[in-house]
Backbone bond lengths (Angstrom), bond angles and torsions (degrees), N, CA, C in turn:
res aa  C-N    CA-C-N  psi(-1)  N-CA   C-N-CA  omega(-1)  CA-C   N-CA-C  phi
1 X - - - 1.461 - - 1.551 109.16 -
2 X 1.310 118.02 -42.66 1.452 121.26 -178.85 1.523 110.09 -67.03
3 X 1.361 118.63 -39.20 1.422 121.51 179.00 1.523 111.20 -59.95
4 X 1.338 114.21 -44.57 1.481 120.09 -178.18 1.501 110.71 -60.64
5 X 1.305 119.04 -43.36 1.473 123.39 -179.52 1.536 110.87 -63.58
6 X 1.330 118.52 -42.58 1.445 122.39 179.76 1.473 111.84 -62.74
7 X 1.328 116.09 -44.01 1.470 120.33 -179.31 1.515 110.37 -63.81
8 X 1.291 118.53 -44.28 1.438 121.64 179.59 1.502 111.86 -60.47
9 X 1.359 115.44 -42.39 1.466 119.30 179.52 1.508 110.52 -63.55
10 X 1.316 119.31 -41.91 1.458 123.19 179.08 1.542 109.95 -60.83
11 X 1.328 113.89 -43.25 1.487 117.76 -177.23 1.521 109.11 -64.77
12 X 1.326 117.26 -47.09 1.465 120.03 -178.59 1.540 112.07 -64.52
13 X 1.346 116.19 -36.15 1.454 119.35 177.03 1.507 112.55 -63.02
14 X 1.311 115.93 -43.95 1.491 121.28 178.60 1.521 111.83 -62.01
15 X 1.288 115.56 -40.77 1.474 119.61 -179.69 1.539 109.08 -69.49
16 X 1.275 118.86 -35.42 1.455 122.08 178.95 1.510 110.19 -64.38
17 X 1.332 117.80 -44.96 1.462 121.52 179.07 1.510 109.87 -61.17
18 X 1.301 116.46 -43.19 1.506 120.48 -178.56 1.512 110.20 -62.52
19 X 1.330 115.22 -43.94 1.448 119.15 -177.49 1.530 110.64 -66.19
20 X 1.354 116.38 -34.97 1.465 118.78 178.26 1.496 112.45 -68.08
21 X 1.353 118.72 -41.54 1.444 123.04 -176.88 1.508 112.37 -74.00
22 X 1.308 116.43 -49.43 1.462 122.04 -172.80 1.512 113.19 -92.50
23 X 1.364 114.50 -39.53 1.470 120.28 -178.60 1.458 114.88 52.41
24 X 1.383 121.31 39.82 1.444 121.05 179.18 1.529 112.69 -86.47
25 X 1.361 115.06 -21.86 1.463 117.91 -171.95 1.504 107.85 -163.37
26 X 1.273 119.71 151.14 1.462 121.51 -177.86 1.492 113.17 -70.16
27 X 1.397 116.15 161.22 1.455 121.10 178.43 1.518 110.60 -60.36
28 X 1.353 116.14 -42.42 1.479 119.59 -178.26 1.519 110.09 -63.09
29 X 1.342 117.61 -40.76 1.468 120.18 179.76 1.516 111.51 -65.67
30 X 1.358 117.51 -39.15 1.464 119.70 178.42 1.496 110.40 -66.18
31 X 1.344 118.05 -42.74 1.466 119.93 178.91 1.514 112.15 -61.02
32 X 1.348 115.91 -43.49 1.457 118.69 -178.66 1.571 110.43 -68.24
33 X 1.361 115.02 -32.12 1.476 118.02 176.10 1.515 110.84 -68.20
34 X 1.329 117.22 -40.25 1.477 119.37 -179.73 1.560 110.38 -67.34
35 X 1.338 114.98 -37.99 1.459 117.75 177.76 1.508 111.91 -64.53
36 X 1.361 115.75 -38.66 1.485 117.22 178.07 1.496 110.40 -67.14
37 X 1.343 117.60 -34.87 1.447 120.83 178.39 1.528 110.02 -67.67
38 X 1.313 115.59 -40.39 1.449 118.61 -178.84 1.549 112.80 -62.02
39 X 1.311 116.32 -35.66 1.430 120.79 178.50 1.555 110.52 -67.27
40 X 1.351 115.59 -35.49 1.463 118.77 -179.99 1.523 112.44 -76.74
41 X 1.317 116.94 -35.87 1.461 120.52 -173.90 1.521 108.49 -140.28
42 X 1.326 118.41 110.78 1.443 120.05 -175.87 1.529 112.49 -74.08
43 X 1.369 117.82 2.78 1.470 118.08 175.92 1.526 110.63 -76.35
44 X 1.342 117.71 -19.22 1.435 122.43 178.64 1.524 109.90 -108.64
45 X 1.310 116.83 119.82 1.470 119.84 -176.44 1.515 109.02 -122.19
46 X 1.339 116.81 129.88 1.445 121.41 179.67 1.530 110.99 -71.03
47 X 1.338 119.04 -13.63 1.446 121.98 -179.07 1.472 113.24 -89.32
48 X 1.359 118.06 -2.92 1.464 121.79 -177.64 1.516 108.44 -92.83
49 X 1.318 117.91 141.90 1.480 121.12 174.91 1.514 110.45 -56.52
50 X 1.343 115.93 145.36 1.454 119.87 -171.54 1.536 114.59 -94.28
51 X 1.344 117.94 20.23 1.442 119.60 178.66 1.507 113.96 -61.41
52 X 1.361 117.07 -23.82 1.482 120.49 -178.87 1.510 110.89 -113.22
53 X 1.339 117.99 24.46 1.468 122.16 175.57 1.511 111.23 -135.87
54 X 1.287 117.61 159.65 1.465 120.60 -175.67 1.512 108.04 -155.71
55 X 1.346 114.47 168.87 1.480 121.58 179.00 1.511 109.69 -121.97
56 X 1.328 117.39 134.63 1.456 123.52 -179.71 1.527 109.08 -112.09
57 X 1.357 115.11 135.52 1.440 122.03 169.92 1.509 108.74 -81.99
58 X 1.322 119.32 105.94 1.433 123.56 -179.19 1.539 110.33 -109.85
59 X 1.300 116.03 26.22 1.463 118.92 176.79 1.513 110.50 -62.66
60 X 1.319 116.76 142.89 1.465 122.05 179.92 1.549 107.11 -77.73
61 X 1.350 119.71 118.72 1.455 121.04 -178.78 1.531 112.20 -76.56
62 X 1.302 114.93 148.07 1.468 123.06 172.48 1.496 104.69 -110.11
63 X 1.353 119.12 118.63 1.454 122.64 -173.47 1.540 110.78 -124.55
64 X 1.326 113.96 152.17 1.453 119.98 178.26 1.553 109.33 -142.53
65 X 1.344 116.44 132.82 1.451 120.74 173.27 1.501 108.64 -89.94
66 X 1.359 116.63 133.04 1.450 121.46 -175.79 1.555 105.54 -126.04
67 X 1.345 116.37 126.94 1.447 121.70 -178.22 1.482 112.16 -118.12
68 X 1.351 116.88 149.60 1.462 124.46 178.92 1.526 109.68 -135.79
69 X 1.310 116.32 144.94 1.454 121.92 163.34 1.524 106.74 -120.88
70 X 1.326 116.62 169.14 1.467 119.08 -174.62 1.529 109.70 -66.48
71 X 1.329 116.60 133.47 1.475 121.09 179.39 1.512 112.41 -136.20
72 X 1.327 117.40 -48.85 1.456 120.18 -175.88 1.518 109.81 -157.09
73 X 1.305 117.33 -167.74 1.443 120.53 179.89 1.527 114.83 -66.01
74 X 1.322 114.46 -30.91 1.483 120.84 176.65 1.503 107.41 -123.69
75 X 1.297 117.33 130.25 1.455 124.50 177.59 1.488 107.45 -111.23
76 X 1.336 118.65 122.94 1.439 121.43 -173.25 1.530 109.60 -136.68
77 X 1.294 117.70 135.91 1.475 122.01 176.34 1.529 109.70 -82.00
78 X 1.291 115.18 168.38 1.462 120.14 168.15 1.509 110.44 -74.86
79 X 1.321 116.77 165.39 1.485 120.12 173.63 1.526 110.47 -70.04
80 X 1.300 115.00 131.53 1.469 121.49 -176.97 1.527 108.93 -118.07
81 X 1.298 118.20 131.18 1.442 123.49 179.80 1.539 110.08 -97.12
82 X 1.332 116.81 122.40 1.474 122.66 178.21 1.528 107.61 -116.23
83 X 1.359 114.51 144.78 1.462 120.58 -179.15 1.496 109.23 -132.52
84 X 1.353 116.23 135.69 1.472 120.40 -179.52 1.566 108.23 -151.60
85 X 1.332 116.03 132.39 1.438 119.67 176.06 1.543 111.00 -93.15
86 X 1.287 116.17 132.97 1.477 121.17 -175.53 1.551 107.93 -73.11
87 X 1.357 116.27 137.73 1.450 121.70 177.28 1.527 107.70 -150.31
88 X 1.361 114.62 133.90 1.474 118.64 -178.43 1.544 108.16 -131.32
89 X 1.315 114.29 156.70 1.466 120.22 172.21 1.526 108.72 -134.43
90 X 1.341 114.15 150.76 1.433 122.98 177.65 1.513 109.46 -109.59
91 X 1.349 117.47 123.29 1.465 122.71 -179.02 1.538 110.62 -118.29
92 X 1.327 114.01 148.39 1.443 119.41 179.85 1.509 111.27 -142.62
93 X 1.339 115.14 139.59 1.439 121.82 177.02 1.553 108.76 -86.76
94 X 1.329 116.04 114.90 1.436 119.23 179.10 1.535 111.58 -116.43
95 X 1.310 115.65 -172.06 1.469 120.41 -178.85 1.517 111.95 -66.65
96 X 1.331 115.91 -30.26 1.468 120.11 -178.83 1.526 114.05 -98.48
97 X 1.296 115.70 7.95 1.472 119.77 178.95 1.525 111.60 123.37
98 X 1.297 116.62 -159.79 1.474 123.34 -177.44 1.544 108.22 -97.29
99 X 1.344 113.38 130.88 1.478 119.00 174.15 1.519 107.08 -120.44
100 X 1.348 115.46 139.00 1.434 122.90 -178.71 1.507 110.32 -127.85
101 X 1.292 117.56 139.37 1.453 123.16 177.72 1.554 106.73 -128.99
102 X 1.313 114.09 137.22 1.476 120.87 -177.56 1.502 111.00 -94.26
103 X 1.349 117.00 135.44 1.431 121.89 174.82 1.519 110.81 -73.74
104 X 1.276 118.60 162.63 1.456 122.31 171.31 1.539 108.26 -63.67
105 X 1.369 116.93 141.66 1.455 119.63 -176.39 1.531 111.60 -53.63
106 X 1.294 116.82 140.63 1.468 124.51 179.23 1.541 110.74 -87.60
107 X 1.319 114.93 -160.04 1.470 120.28 -176.81 1.549 112.17 -69.95
108 X 1.324 115.43 156.23 1.460 121.98 173.22 1.514 108.61 -91.57
109 X 1.339 117.68 121.53 1.438 121.28 179.03 1.531 110.09 -98.50
110 X 1.313 116.88 134.13 1.449 122.28 178.07 1.561 106.45 -128.87
111 X 1.323 115.71 114.37 1.463 119.93 -173.01 1.545 110.84 -131.32
112 X 1.315 114.79 148.23 1.425 123.55 178.72 1.540 109.40 -98.85
113 X 1.329 117.30 137.05 1.475 119.96 -177.90 1.518 109.43 -140.66
114 X 1.308 115.89 150.88 1.471 124.12 178.40 1.496 110.05 -143.34
115 X 1.333 117.20 145.93 1.473 121.93 178.29 1.552 107.52 -116.95
116 X 1.325 115.29 135.92 1.436 121.38 179.62 1.549 110.59 -130.25
117 X 1.286 118.28 131.56 1.479 121.55 176.05 1.531 106.14 -102.85
118 X 1.325 115.36 121.57 1.483 120.11 -175.42 1.518 109.93 -155.28
119 X 1.358 118.28 124.17 1.457 126.37 -4.73 1.531 110.11 -79.57
120 X 1.339 116.76 154.51 1.485 121.50 178.83 1.519 108.47 -88.39
121 X 1.345 116.45 102.65 1.462 120.12 -178.34 1.538 111.45 -82.75
122 X 1.311 114.90 179.76 1.475 122.12 -174.27 1.516 110.18 -57.31
123 X 1.344 114.79 132.52 1.435 122.18 169.92 1.527 108.28 -134.21
124 X 1.335 116.25 150.77 1.455 119.79 176.60 1.535 108.75 -80.41
125 X 1.306 118.22 153.80 1.466 120.54 -172.81 1.516 116.42 -55.16
126 X 1.347 115.72 -28.28 1.482 118.70 -178.12 1.557 112.25 -91.42
127 X 1.344 117.43 -3.08 1.432 119.99 -176.98 1.550 111.20 -85.88
128 X 1.310 114.89 163.31 1.452 119.90 -177.29 1.546 109.35 -155.92
129 X 1.337 115.66 169.60 1.465 121.67 173.32 1.525 107.66 -126.82
130 X 1.323 114.24 133.26 1.462 118.46 178.83 1.529 109.81 -132.50
131 X 1.345 114.60 124.76 1.449 122.04 179.41 1.548 109.31 -117.34
132 X 1.344 114.77 162.11 1.451 122.90 173.68 1.488 108.54 -127.10
133 X 1.353 117.77 120.10 1.435 122.61 -179.64 1.541 107.72 -114.98
134 X 1.333 116.75 136.53 1.442 122.03 -177.43 1.505 111.55 -132.21
135 X 1.330 115.76 147.10 1.478 122.33 169.31 1.500 106.45 -116.64
136 X 1.370 114.97 120.53 1.466 121.36 -179.48 1.528 106.61 -123.90
137 X 1.361 114.24 105.65 1.447 118.20 -170.06 1.500 110.29 64.79
138 X 1.296 116.18 -120.97 1.502 120.04 178.40 1.521 112.77 -96.93
139 X 1.315 117.84 0.78 1.470 121.00 -168.21 1.533 112.58 -110.84
140 X 1.363 115.61 134.96 1.431 122.16 175.52 1.505 110.38 -91.09
141 X 1.361 115.69 153.75 1.426 123.12 167.99 1.532 109.03 -144.15
142 X 1.310 117.01 151.15 1.467 120.07 -179.65 1.536 107.56 -140.04
143 X 1.334 115.09 141.28 1.465 121.51 -176.75 1.532 109.85 -136.41
144 X 1.327 115.96 141.13 1.458 120.43 173.51 1.523 107.50 -85.30
145 X 1.322 116.57 116.74 1.482 119.65 -179.75 1.526 108.08 -83.72
146 X 1.329 118.04 -59.48 1.459 121.90 177.18 1.521 106.38 -149.99
147 X 1.332 115.94 122.35 1.453 120.46 -173.57 1.519 111.99 -140.18
148 X 1.314 117.31 159.02 1.458 121.73 -178.72 1.544 111.06 -86.51
149 X 1.352 116.56 -11.52 1.441 120.88 174.99 1.528 108.87 -138.09
150 X 1.339 115.91 159.30 1.467 118.91 172.77 1.539 104.79 -89.48
151 X 1.334 114.63 111.56 1.464 120.78 -171.31 1.536 111.55 -95.40
152 X 1.324 114.21 141.07 1.460 122.37 171.96 1.543 105.31 -97.90
153 X 1.350 114.90 116.01 1.452 119.52 -170.80 1.534 109.51 -106.81
154 X 1.351 113.69 126.87 1.489 120.77 176.81 1.508 107.56 -114.89
155 X 1.323 112.99 164.34 1.485 120.22 -174.75 1.539 110.28 -126.97
156 X 1.329 116.01 136.03 1.471 121.33 174.96 1.510 108.06 -147.48
157 X 1.338 115.36 -177.99 1.447 121.92 -176.21 1.528 110.05 -130.21
158 X 1.305 115.03 134.36 1.487 121.75 171.37 1.545 106.53 -121.80
159 X 1.292 115.19 99.02 1.471 119.16 -174.56 1.522 108.68 64.29
160 X 1.375 115.53 -127.48 1.458 119.24 179.31 1.491 113.53 -90.15
161 X 1.352 117.57 6.28 1.452 122.25 -178.61 1.514 112.30 -100.28
162 X 1.343 117.03 133.14 1.472 123.27 174.27 1.503 107.75 -88.10
163 X 1.338 117.37 124.03 1.453 122.78 -178.28 1.544 109.44 -109.41
164 X 1.308 115.44 122.02 1.473 122.04 170.63 1.559 108.81 -98.65
165 X 1.334 116.53 119.16 1.444 120.70 -179.98 1.546 108.28 -106.95
166 X 1.337 115.24 121.60 1.453 122.19 -178.25 1.497 109.31 -101.24
167 X 1.319 115.71 115.27 1.504 121.62 179.23 1.487 108.79 -102.43
168 X 1.353 118.68 121.80 1.479 119.37 -173.72 1.535 111.92 -70.15
169 X 1.347 112.99 142.04 1.447 120.56 174.05 1.506 109.24 -114.28
170 X 1.325 117.42 -118.67 1.450 121.72 -175.53 1.531 110.95 -73.36
171 X 1.330 117.16 139.17 1.452 122.70 178.39 1.512 110.01 -67.98
172 X 1.307 116.88 140.03 1.434 123.89 177.93 1.544 109.18 -114.44
173 X 1.328 116.41 125.03 1.479 119.22 177.66 1.527 107.83 -70.51
174 X 1.322 115.59 134.70 1.475 119.38 175.80 1.497 109.78 -109.36
175 X 1.334 117.09 171.75 1.485 118.92 178.48 1.502 109.94 -71.90
176 X 1.333 116.07 151.53 1.490 119.41 178.23 1.526 109.84 -64.22
177 X 1.325 113.62 159.26 1.475 120.45 179.71 1.517 109.18 -66.56
178 X 1.329 117.20 124.96 1.440 119.10 -178.75 1.510 111.74 -66.06
179 X 1.353 115.41 -24.62 1.460 120.03 178.78 1.512 112.38 -97.13
180 X 1.334 117.92 12.78 1.459 121.06 -179.90 1.504 112.41 -66.73
181 X 1.334 117.56 -31.82 1.464 121.85 177.74 1.530 107.17 -116.27
182 X 1.330 115.04 138.66 1.464 120.72 -179.29 1.545 108.94 -141.94
183 X 1.330 116.18 158.43 1.463 122.84 -177.91 1.511 109.11 -82.98
184 X 1.344 116.14 126.10 1.458 120.18 172.36 1.521 110.26 -87.68
185 X 1.347 115.63 -45.35 1.453 118.84 179.01 1.503 109.80 -167.03
186 X 1.312 116.45 154.98 1.462 121.86 171.87 1.554 107.18 -145.78
187 X 1.300 114.63 126.21 1.489 117.73 -177.37 1.537 110.03 -158.17
188 X 1.307 113.40 166.84 1.470 122.05 -179.99 1.497 107.99 -111.45
189 X 1.369 116.38 120.45 1.440 118.78 178.80 1.537 109.20 -146.46
190 X 1.320 115.14 132.91 1.475 124.11 178.29 1.550 109.82 52.84
191 X 1.351 114.74 49.62 1.480 121.85 175.79 1.522 113.14 66.01
192 X 1.326 117.87 16.98 1.475 122.32 -178.83 1.533 109.38 -130.18
193 X 1.333 117.35 133.86 1.446 121.78 172.92 1.535 107.35 -90.21
194 X 1.297 116.74 123.89 1.471 122.98 179.55 1.516 109.59 -111.48
195 X 1.334 114.28 118.57 1.497 121.33 -177.39 1.476 108.21 -115.84
196 X 1.372 118.10 113.43 1.446 120.95 -177.34 1.559 110.79 -113.21
197 X 1.340 114.04 137.84 1.436 122.17 -178.66 1.510 110.93 -127.11
198 X 1.345 115.86 153.11 1.465 121.03 174.26 1.530 108.80 -117.95
199 X 1.332 114.66 139.33 1.475 120.77 -178.43 1.509 108.13 -111.56
200 X 1.335 116.57 114.31 1.445 122.60 -178.15 1.513 114.45 -70.81
201 X 1.375 115.63 -27.39 1.451 119.73 -171.39 1.543 112.14 -121.56
202 X 1.289 118.30 25.11 1.484 119.95 -174.41 1.514 112.00 -58.11
203 X 1.341 118.83 -32.71 1.483 121.08 -176.54 1.514 112.81 -66.94
204 X 1.326 118.68 -15.45 1.456 122.08 -178.57 1.530 112.66 -89.71
205 X 1.361 115.76 -14.58 1.437 120.72 -173.37 1.513 110.11 -109.39
206 X 1.348 117.63 129.39 1.431 121.62 177.23 1.537 110.81 -99.21
207 X 1.337 116.52 -15.22 1.452 120.63 177.56 1.501 112.54 -86.68
208 X 1.298 116.03 -155.58 1.454 121.02 -177.85 1.519 110.40 -109.72
209 X 1.342 114.45 162.75 1.452 121.30 174.44 1.509 107.66 -117.48
210 X 1.300 115.18 124.37 1.480 121.73 -178.99 1.503 109.38 -95.07
211 X 1.339 116.70 128.84 1.458 122.26 177.48 1.530 108.47 -112.43
212 X 1.329 114.30 126.81 1.467 119.01 175.49 1.517 108.69 -112.46
213 X 1.326 116.35 131.62 1.471 122.47 -173.75 1.498 111.40 -133.68
214 X 1.366 115.83 142.83 1.462 121.94 174.13 1.530 107.30 -130.09
215 X 1.341 116.12 133.42 1.459 122.44 -178.13 1.524 110.25 -98.87
216 X 1.335 115.64 134.41 1.505 122.55 179.72 1.477 109.12 -131.08
217 X 1.323 115.55 148.41 1.483 123.29 173.84 1.521 108.66 -110.78
218 X 1.359 116.00 126.49 1.450 121.04 -179.54 1.553 110.30 -62.17
219 X 1.326 116.36 139.30 1.457 120.65 175.09 1.508 110.29 -108.13
220 X 1.358 115.68 170.17 1.434 120.43 -178.21 1.512 110.50 -83.28
221 X 1.325 116.40 146.14 1.466 124.94 172.46 1.524 110.76 54.39
222 X 1.349 114.73 -125.84 1.458 120.92 -172.72 1.530 114.22 -95.58
223 X 1.364 113.83 6.93 1.470 118.65 179.65 1.557 109.71 -70.60
224 X 1.283 115.48 145.90 1.444 120.37 179.43 1.531 110.94 -69.37
225 X 1.341 115.41 139.04 1.475 118.37 179.12 1.502 109.89 -65.53
226 X 1.349 114.27 146.11 1.476 120.54 -172.26 1.538 108.85 -84.68
227 X 1.315 116.39 128.03 1.461 123.66 176.72 1.531 108.42 -80.75
228 X 1.341 117.58 125.58 1.470 120.92 -175.24 1.522 112.75 -104.65
229 X 1.320 119.40 -16.97 1.440 121.23 179.29 1.545 111.14 142.11
230 X 1.370 114.60 165.73 1.456 118.52 -179.56 1.525 110.20 -122.32
231 X 1.329 115.79 155.50 1.447 122.30 -175.70 1.529 108.60 -146.58
232 X 1.299 116.21 156.44 1.465 121.95 177.61 1.508 109.41 -146.96
233 X 1.349 116.28 153.86 1.422 120.77 -179.21 1.510 110.17 -157.10
234 X 1.340 115.64 145.79 1.469 121.35 169.74 1.537 109.74 -126.19
235 X 1.312 116.80 12.21 1.456 122.23 -174.68 1.534 108.55 -86.66
236 X 1.326 116.40 65.53 1.463 120.68 -179.87 1.543 110.14 -127.24
237 X 1.309 116.49 160.20 1.438 120.84 174.57 1.515 111.36 -148.56
238 X 1.345 115.45 165.34 1.461 119.95 179.26 1.525 112.40 60.37
239 X 1.328 117.46 -151.71 1.433 120.50 -175.91 1.539 113.21 -105.79
240 X 1.340 117.96 5.76 1.460 121.93 176.45 1.492 109.83 -126.33
241 X 1.339 115.34 128.76 1.447 119.89 179.97 1.528 108.98 -114.20
242 X 1.341 114.57 144.78 1.451 119.89 178.06 1.514 110.02 -137.95
243 X 1.312 114.54 122.39 1.479 120.89 177.50 1.534 108.10 -113.10
244 X 1.313 117.46 134.58 1.465 120.53 179.59 1.540 108.78 -121.46
245 X 1.341 113.37 138.57 1.449 120.45 177.60 1.514 108.02 -119.14
246 X 1.337 115.81 107.97 1.458 119.43 -178.80 1.531 109.66 -87.84
247 X 1.346 113.15 173.14 1.470 120.47 -178.17 1.546 109.45 -61.84
248 X 1.327 117.68 -27.17 1.468 120.09 178.07 1.519 111.09 -70.18
249 X 1.328 116.92 -25.03 1.480 121.66 179.92 1.527 110.73 -89.07
250 X 1.301 117.43 -45.65 1.453 121.18 -173.38 1.534 114.06 -92.11
251 X 1.315 115.73 -18.61 1.466 119.01 -172.29 1.528 108.62 82.12
252 X 1.297 116.96 -178.61 1.459 123.12 -179.26 1.553 108.37 -71.30
253 X 1.319 116.68 119.74 1.479 121.02 -178.70 1.530 108.22 -95.91
254 X 1.326 113.67 128.01 1.470 118.91 177.92 1.522 108.18 -81.36
255 X 1.338 117.71 155.49 1.466 121.21 178.54 1.505 111.62 -55.40
256 X 1.299 116.30 145.97 1.470 121.32 178.94 1.538 110.62 149.20
257 X 1.318 114.47 -167.78 1.469 120.86 -179.70 1.516 110.00 -106.65
258 X 1.360 114.30 135.29 1.448 121.23 -179.95 1.526 109.42 -126.30
259 X 1.318 114.89 164.43 1.471 122.15 173.73 1.497 110.05 -153.37
260 X 1.346 115.91 164.10 1.466 121.96 -176.33 1.541 107.91 -121.06
261 X 1.334 117.03 127.19 1.463 123.14 168.12 1.520 106.79 -91.48
262 X 1.338 116.41 129.40 1.462 116.78 -175.39 1.498 113.29 -142.02
263 X 1.304 115.75 160.84 1.481 124.60 179.78 1.535 108.99 -148.73
264 X 1.311 116.16 164.79 1.463 118.38 178.76 1.515 110.24 -146.31
265 X 1.324 115.00 162.26 1.497 120.05 170.49 1.506 106.89 -151.59
266 X 1.384 113.17 153.09 1.455 122.94 178.40 1.530 108.15 -92.80
267 X 1.307 116.78 127.04 1.478 119.56 -177.56 1.562 108.79 -132.46
268 X 1.316 114.28 157.16 1.440 120.50 172.74 1.504 117.95 83.77
269 X 1.370 118.34 10.12 1.438 118.83 174.55 1.545 108.97 -148.93
270 X 1.359 116.08 -175.65 1.463 119.59 -170.79 1.544 109.67 -114.67
271 X 1.310 117.28 24.78 1.473 120.65 -175.02 1.529 111.75 -79.56
272 X 1.300 116.72 -48.46 1.469 120.54 -177.74 1.523 110.34 -144.08
273 X 1.303 115.46 169.84 1.505 119.43 178.87 1.507 110.67 -64.50
274 X 1.346 116.82 143.91 1.457 120.53 -177.17 1.529 111.01 -91.60
275 X 1.295 116.64 47.33 1.458 119.73 178.21 1.545 109.85 -85.53
276 X 1.322 115.10 157.70 1.460 120.63 -178.77 1.534 108.48 -85.71
277 X 1.332 115.59 123.77 1.460 122.61 -179.63 1.526 110.21 -99.30
278 X 1.329 117.30 116.05 1.483 121.11 -179.87 1.516 109.71 -80.52
279 X 1.320 115.88 123.59 1.463 121.30 -178.42 1.538 112.74 -106.95
280 X 1.303 116.42 8.99 1.475 118.97 176.40 1.505 112.24 74.56
281 X 1.329 117.72 -142.45 1.432 122.10 -173.98 1.547 110.83 -125.02
282 X 1.336 114.76 153.05 1.465 119.83 178.05 1.535 109.51 -79.89
283 X 1.344 115.73 171.80 1.425 120.17 168.54 1.506 110.85 -65.63
284 X 1.284 117.40 151.30 1.477 120.40 -178.54 1.537 110.21 -71.78
285 X 1.308 116.02 144.08 1.459 122.61 177.79 1.541 107.96 -126.80
286 X 1.329 114.66 152.72 1.455 119.82 -175.09 1.531 113.20 -92.04
287 X 1.297 114.59 142.88 1.460 121.90 167.33 1.496 107.29 -113.12
288 X 1.331 116.96 114.81 1.451 121.34 -176.83 1.524 108.66 -83.30
289 X 1.335 112.74 163.14 1.492 117.53 176.58 1.496 107.99 -70.74
290 X 1.344 114.31 147.50 1.504 120.38 179.83 1.513 110.70 -62.37
291 X 1.323 114.52 136.22 1.491 119.70 -179.94 1.503 108.71 -92.48
């Protein structure tokens, strides 16, 4: 008799702690669910201490990615409605392994959420902030996917809306804008290949921009294009870059169509990451026969 009373007290104590921490469902509902499970499967007993059993929240989350670019002193998203139906399972470690039983689906939660960045500190024009907010059952979660700052996020309520406020901390360097550099022209004239580029963001960089280039000659049909050599340069200034390849660099070029595969990276300053950005290949240009 005394053993039975102790076991029941332990079980009820464990359920009480769970309900206080998670609060997904009342103690009475959990007990009735366990009793229903016990009738279906005698491997799970509500009279056994729960040190070898646990409950999993298997609610299907409703998630939304929210992105921001710099706009004003306060950046705020629109109100977003998320919906998630609560679902739990009870699992137990037995002699033959782990067995899990799913409860009947719980209530459907529908909640409004908004994200606000405040204060909005300096960002470069190509930078952005992207968050992921989820509703899983009755519980919200928020994650920084890729951001220009390491944000400290707090939570509050405005009426029926949950507000996440992101306060910027340490600045995070982001990758340079892939479209920051573009081709103005590439052509062959007077035995020299002239490759001109435009830099959209040159005024933000105090360091240098390295350009890596490889020259190819188009081949017929399914033959592989001929690799002619590679070149690199950081000898550029202002917002327009010009690279020239003379006959001494490329050798004698036979008539045909050529193109350049190129990439760039920002070096020598602290504005963005110094990773190599692949820009693919230019349009083909003609090399005429020597006159």
